[in-house]
C-alpha positions in Angstrom: -4.7 7.0 24.1 -7.4 5.5 22.0 -9.1 2.5 23.4 -8.5 -0.9 21.8 -11.9 -2.2 22.7 -13.3 -1.6 19.2 -10.6 -3.6 17.3 -10.8 -6.4 19.9 -14.6 -6.7 19.3 -14.0 -6.7 15.5 -11.4 -9.5 16.0 -14.0 -11.6 18.0 -16.5 -10.9 15.2 -14.0 -12.2 12.7 -13.7 -15.5 14.7 -17.5 -15.7 14.8 -17.6 -15.2 11.0 -14.9 -17.8 10.5 -17.0 -20.3 12.5 -20.3 -19.5 10.8 -19.1 -19.3 7.2 -16.1 -21.6 7.2 -17.1 -24.0 10.0 -13.7 -23.4 11.7 -12.1 -20.7 13.9 -9.0 -20.5 11.8 -9.2 -20.7 8.0 -6.3 -19.6 6.0 -7.7 -16.0 6.1 -6.6 -15.9 9.8 -3.0 -15.4 8.6 -3.8 -12.0 7.0 -6.1 -11.0 9.9 -3.3 -11.7 12.4 -0.9 -9.9 10.1 -3.2 -6.9 10.1 -3.4 -6.9 13.9 0.4 -7.1 14.0 1.0 -4.3 11.6 -1.4 -1.9 13.3 -2.6 -2.5 16.8 0.2 -4.7 18.2 2.8 -2.5 16.6 1.2 0.6 18.1 1.0 -1.0 21.5 4.7 -2.0 21.3 5.7 1.6 20.8 3.9 2.7 24.0 4.2 -0.4 26.2 7.8 -1.3 25.2 8.9 2.3 24.6 10.3 1.3 21.2 12.9 3.6 19.8 11.1 4.9 16.8 12.2 8.4 15.8 10.0 8.4 12.7 6.8 7.9 14.7 4.5 10.9 14.9 3.0 10.6 18.4 0.4 13.4 17.9 -1.3 11.3 15.3 -1.4 8.1 17.4 -5.1 8.3 18.2 -6.1 9.1 14.6 -4.0 6.2 13.3 -5.7 3.8 15.7 -9.1 5.0 14.7 -8.4 4.8 11.0 -6.9 1.3 11.4 -10.0 0.3 13.3 -12.2 1.5 10.4 -10.1 -0.4 7.9 -10.3 -3.5 10.1 -14.1 -3.1 10.1 -14.1 -2.8 6.3 -12.1 -6.0 6.0 -14.7 -7.8 8.2 -17.6 -6.4 6.2 -16.0 -7.6 2.9 -15.4 -11.1 4.4 -18.9 -11.4 5.7 -20.3 -10.2 2.3 -18.5 -13.0 0.5 -19.8 -15.5 3.0 -23.4 -14.3 2.3 -23.1 -14.1 -1.4 -21.1 -17.3 -1.9 -21.8 -19.7 1.0 -19.8 -22.9 1.1 -21.7 -26.2 1.0 -19.5 -28.5 2.9 -20.3 -32.2 2.3 -17.5 -33.6 4.4 -14.3 -32.5 6.1 -12.0 -34.2 3.5 -11.2 -32.5 0.2 -9.6 -34.2 -2.8 -6.6 -32.9 -4.6 -6.3 -34.0 -8.2 -2.7 -35.1 -8.7 -0.7 -33.5 -11.5 0.5 -35.9 -14.1 4.1 -35.0 -15.1 6.3 -36.8 -17.5 9.8 -37.7 -16.4 11.2 -34.9 -18.7 8.9 -32.3 -17.0 10.1 -33.5 -13.6 13.7 -33.1 -14.7 12.9 -29.6 -16.0 11.4 -28.6 -12.7 14.4 -29.9 -10.7 16.7 -28.2 -13.2 14.9 -24.9 -12.6 15.3 -25.2 -8.9 18.9 -26.1 -9.2 19.5 -23.2 -11.6 17.7 -20.8 -9.2 19.9 -22.1 -6.3 23.2 -21.6 -8.2 22.2 -18.1 -9.5 21.3 -17.1 -5.9 24.4 -18.7 -4.5 26.8 -17.0 -6.9 25.5 -13.6 -5.9 25.2 -14.4 -2.2 27.1 -12.2 0.4 29.1 -15.3 1.5 30.7 -15.6 -2.0 30.7 -12.0 -3.2 31.1 -8.4 -2.0 27.5 -7.6 -3.1 24.3 -8.1 -1.2 21.7 -9.6 -3.5 18.8 -8.9 -1.2 19.3 -5.1 -0.6 21.8 -4.4 -3.3 22.9 -1.1 -1.9 26.6 -2.1 -1.8 26.4 -3.6 -5.3 25.7 -0.5 -7.2 25.7 3.3 -6.9 22.5 4.0 -8.8 19.9 2.0 -10.7 21.6 2.5 -14.1 24.7 0.7 -12.9 22.8 -2.6 -12.3 23.8 -5.3 -14.7 21.5 -7.9 -16.3 22.9 -10.7 -14.2 22.1 -8.8 -11.0 18.6 -8.2 -12.2 18.1 -11.9 -13.0 19.5 -12.9 -9.6 17.2 -10.5 -7.9 14.2 -12.0 -9.7 15.4 -15.5 -8.9 15.8 -14.7 -5.2 12.1 -13.5 -5.2 10.7 -16.6 -7.0 12.9 -19.3 -5.5 10.6 -20.0 -2.6 7.3 -20.0 -4.6 8.9 -22.5 -7.1 9.8 -24.8 -4.2 6.3 -24.5 -2.9 5.0 -25.7 -6.2 7.3 -28.8 -6.0 6.0 -29.4 -2.5 2.3 -29.3 -3.5 2.9 -31.5 -6.5 5.0 -34.2 -4.7 3.1 -34.2 -1.4 -0.5 -33.4 -2.4 -1.3 -36.0 -4.9 -2.1 -39.7 -5.0 1.2 -40.6 -6.6 4.1 -39.0 -4.7 7.2 -38.3 -6.9 10.1 -39.4 -4.7 12.6 -37.4 -6.8 10.6 -34.2 -6.6 10.0 -34.8 -2.9 13.8 -35.1 -2.2 14.4 -32.0 -4.3 11.8 -30.1 -2.3 13.3 -31.0 1.1 16.8 -30.1 -0.1 15.6 -26.8 -1.5 13.8 -25.9 1.7 17.0 -26.5 3.7 18.9 -24.5 1.1 16.5 -21.5 1.3 16.7 -21.4 5.1 20.5 -21.8 5.0 21.0 -19.0 2.5 18.8 -16.8 4.4 20.6 -17.3 7.7 23.9 -16.8 5.9 22.8 -13.4 4.9 21.6 -12.4 8.4 18.1 -11.9 6.9 14.8 -13.6 7.6 12.4 -12.8 4.8 13.0 -15.8 2.4 13.0 -18.3 5.3 9.8 -16.9 6.8 8.2 -16.9 3.4 8.9 -20.5 2.6 8.1 -21.7 6.2 4.7 -19.8 6.1 3.7 -21.2 2.7 4.7 -24.8 3.6 2.8 -24.6 6.9 -0.3 -23.3 5.2 -0.4 -26.2 2.8 0.5 -28.9 5.4 -2.0 -27.7 8.0 -5.0 -27.2 5.7 -4.5 -30.0 3.1 -2.4 -32.7 4.7 -2.9 -32.8 8.5 -3.4 -30.2 11.2 -0.3 -29.0 13.0 0.0 -29.4 16.7 0.9 -26.9 19.4 4.4 -28.3 19.6 4.9 -27.6 15.9 3.8 -24.0 16.4 6.1 -23.6 19.4 9.0 -25.0 17.3 8.1 -22.5 14.6 8.1 -19.7 17.1 11.6 -20.7 18.3 12.8 -20.7 14.6 11.3 -17.2 14.3 13.3 -16.0 17.3 16.5 -17.4 15.7 15.7 -15.5 12.5 15.0 -12.3 14.6 18.4 -12.7 16.3 20.1 -13.1 12.9 18.4 -10.0 11.6 19.8 -8.2 14.6 23.3 -9.0 13.5 22.6 -7.6 10.1 21.2 -4.3 11.6 24.4 -4.0 13.5 26.4 -4.3 10.3 28.0 -7.6 11.2 29.5 -8.9 7.9 29.1 -12.6 7.1 32.2 -12.5 5.0 34.4 -11.6 8.0 32.3 -12.9 10.8 33.9 -13.2 14.3 31.9 -15.7 16.4 33.1 -14.2 19.6 31.7 -10.8 18.5 28.5 -12.4 17.4 28.1 -14.1 20.7 28.7 -10.9 22.6 26.1 -9.1 20.4 23.5 -11.7 21.1 24.3 -11.7 24.8 23.9 -8.0 25.1 20.8 -7.8 22.9 17.4 -6.7 24.1 15.7 -10.1 24.2 12.4 -8.6 25.2 12.3 -6.9 21.8 13.5 -10.0 20.1 10.8 -12.2 21.7 8.1 -9.7 20.9 9.5 -9.1 17.5 7.6 -11.9 15.7 4.3 -10.5 17.0 5.0 -7.0 15.6 7.2 -7.9 12.7 4.9 -6.3 10.1 5.7 -2.6 10.2 4.2 0.4 8.5 2.8 2.1 11.6 5.4 4.8 11.6 4.5 5.6 8.0 0.8 5.7 8.8 1.2 8.2 11.6 3.2 10.5 9.3 0.9 10.5 6.2 -1.8 12.3 8.1 0.6 15.3 8.2 1.7 14.9 4.5 -1.7 14.5 3.0 -3.4 16.9 2.3 -0.9 19.3 3.9 2.1 18.8 1.8 0.5 16.9 -1.1 -3.0 16.2 -2.4 -5.0 13.0 -2.5 -4.2 10.6 -5.3 -7.8 9.4 -5.9 -6.7 5.9 -6.9 -3.8 6.9 -9.1 -1.3 4.8 -7.1 -3.3 1.6 -7.8 -3.7 2.5 -11.5 0.1 3.2 -11.7 0.8 -0.2 -10.1 -1.4 -2.0 -12.6 0.2 -0.2 -15.6 3.7 -0.9 -14.0 3.1 -4.6 -14.5 3.8 -4.0 -18.2 7.2 -2.4 -17.4 8.9 -4.4 -14.6 11.7 -2.3 -13.2 13.5 -5.4 -12.1 14.2 -6.3 -15.7 15.7 -2.9 -16.4 12.7 -1.7 -18.5 12.5 1.5 -16.4 9.3 3.2 -15.5 6.8 5.4 -17.3 7.2 8.3 -14.8 4.9 7.1 -12.1 6.1 7.5 -8.5 5.4 4.6 -6.2 3.9 5.4 -2.7 7.1 4.3 -1.0 9.2 6.6 -3.2 6.7 9.4 -2.7 6.9 9.0 1.0 10.7 9.2 1.1 10.7 12.2 -1.1 8.3 14.1 1.1 9.2 12.8 4.6 13.0 12.4 4.3 14.2 13.9 1.0 17.7 13.1 0.0 17.8 9.9 2.0 20.4 7.5 0.8 21.3 4.0 2.0 18.0 3.7 3.9 14.4 3.0 2.9 11.0 3.2 4.6 8.5 0.3 4.5 5.2 1.7 3.3 1.8 0.6 4.5 -1.3 -0.9 2.8 -3.5 1.0 5.3 -1.6 4.3 4.6 -2.0 3.9 0.8 -5.8 3.8 1.1 -5.6 7.1 3.0 -3.3 8.9 0.5 -5.7 7.9 -2.2 -9.1 8.6 -0.7 -8.6 10.3 2.6 -10.6 9.0 5.6 -13.0 7.3 3.2 -10.2 5.1 2.1 -11.1 2.5 4.7 -13.9 1.4 2.3 -11.2 -0.2 0.1 -10.7 -2.9 2.7 -14.2 -4.2 1.9 -12.9 -5.3 -1.4 -9.7 -6.7 0.2 -11.9 -8.7 2.7 -13.9 -10.1 -0.2 -10.8 -11.1 -2.1 -9.3 -12.6 1.1 -12.1 -15.0 1.5 -11.9 -16.0 -2.1 -8.2 -16.9 -1.7 -8.9 -18.6 1.7 -11.7 -20.8 0.2 -9.5 -21.8 -2.7 -6.8 -23.0 -0.4 -9.3 -25.0 1.6 -11.6 -26.5 -1.0 -9.9 -26.4 -4.5 -9.0 -29.8 -6.0 -6.7 -28.1 -8.6 -3.0 -28.0 -7.4 -2.3 -25.0 -9.6 -5.1 -23.0 -8.0 -3.8 -24.1 -4.5 -0.3 -23.0 -5.4 -1.5 -19.6 -6.7 -3.7 -18.9 -3.7 -1.0 -19.8 -1.1 1.6 -17.6 -2.8 -1.0 -14.8 -3.1 -1.9 -15.1 0.6 1.7 -14.8 1.5 2.2 -11.8 -0.8 -0.9 -10.0 0.4 0.0 -10.5 4.0 3.5 -9.2 3.7 2.1 -6.4 1.5 0.7 -4.9 4.7 4.1 -3.2 5.0 4.5 -2.4 1.3 2.7 -0.5 -1.4 0.4 -1.7 -4.2 3.3 -1.7 -6.7 5.0 -4.5 -4.7 1.6 -6.2 -4.1 0.5 -6.4 -7.7 3.9 -7.4 -9.0 4.2 -10.1 -6.3 0.9 -11.6 -7.2 1.4 -11.3 -10.9 5.1 -12.3 -11.2 5.4 -14.7 -8.3 1.9 -16.4 -7.9 0.8 -16.0 -11.5 4.1 -16.9 -13.2 4.7 -20.0 -11.0 1.0 -21.2 -11.5 1.3 -20.7 -15.2 4.5 -22.6 -15.4 3.1 -25.6 -13.5 -0.2 -25.4 -15.5 1.7 -25.5 -18.8 3.9 -28.4 -17.7 1.0 -30.5 -16.5 -1.0 -29.7 -19.7 1.8 -30.8 -22.0 2.4 -34.0 -20.0 1.2 -37.3 -21.5 -2.2 -38.6 -20.4 -2.1 -41.8 -18.5 1.3 -41.1 -17.0 -0.2 -40.9 -13.5 -2.9 -42.7 -11.6 -5.7 -40.2 -11.6 -7.5 -41.7 -8.7 -8.6 -38.8 -6.5 -6.4 -38.4 -3.4 -8.0 -37.8 0.0 -5.8 -35.8 2.3 -5.6 -37.5 5.7 -7.1 -35.6 8.6 
């Protein structure tokens, strides 16, 4: 098997670049870097070392997949270093101010009302109260034309609930004047998101909100300690165990705690413990696309990215349909497993660069590395809460997009990060001046 020496060296060079350009070993960009390692090298190692049952894995392309992932990793590093050379950060001190957002009482009530409405819409279509499944939806409808407007709205709400709560969190915890009402609403909403996620035997929404909250807390309030990270890891194990119940078709509406206990007792806890380190998938897809392109289909030459950008104007979640473009994930299912129903395949950001440009596609990660440092620096140094909110959500979307295609990536950034940031910006702009003490706030370190 291919040696992992090269990606290990690249990772060490990343740490050196972090220290040189950002004056720290772990800026926010480390989250994406670790996600990349998880989605490629750790995932590939788990297949071999843990003998993971992965029938869709193409072993004959293992070495090529590792080499291509290594090239993409190197491109990511080059882009990051290029940004550091072109736009070096002049750090005057280790404390950065966050300008508080001035909101009128009416605007605060509107925000709380939105969060409450999001919660109620999500709850009414939650598996614990209905026969449907608002996250996957496969039991809610036979085909896409059967999906009603309310289901579409509830799906959008489920995707933007956590980003909206993050906005409340930044507003109420990051400024000089802390809104007690918003703070209480934030805490209650976090508990609600985690609770609803556990009650659907899923993990995505909970992990999303925990990740975003930890990023803001660690980099703009005070550094987290090892014990906090250990507690977070235990929480991830619990979510992994809950996800196991879902994969075994345990229904929350007719749950039997004795059966659940037996399932957890008989589970492969080695895989559960290692799961958080290899949670970002896409490796199986990557090993197969080398057989599909250019063998079964030709290169796309950037068409998937263009289609994703155009697709922003016609969001499928709102029932506006598509203009005939085929997303990479759908393309993959049609070629690799045609006729598949009731099951999907996570795609891969790395694989999408290959199906567009072949082996030269790794160059695309130079741009991704450049964008990544822009986002990371904004989280660290911006004084504008709206920009911090946008960048944290974008970092989360881009990291999880390692196991998706550009269609999900662009829509996530545009409709989650962009929409929430625009909402908060409009509400703060329309607020009355002088409603808040505008003395700059210095985050304690």
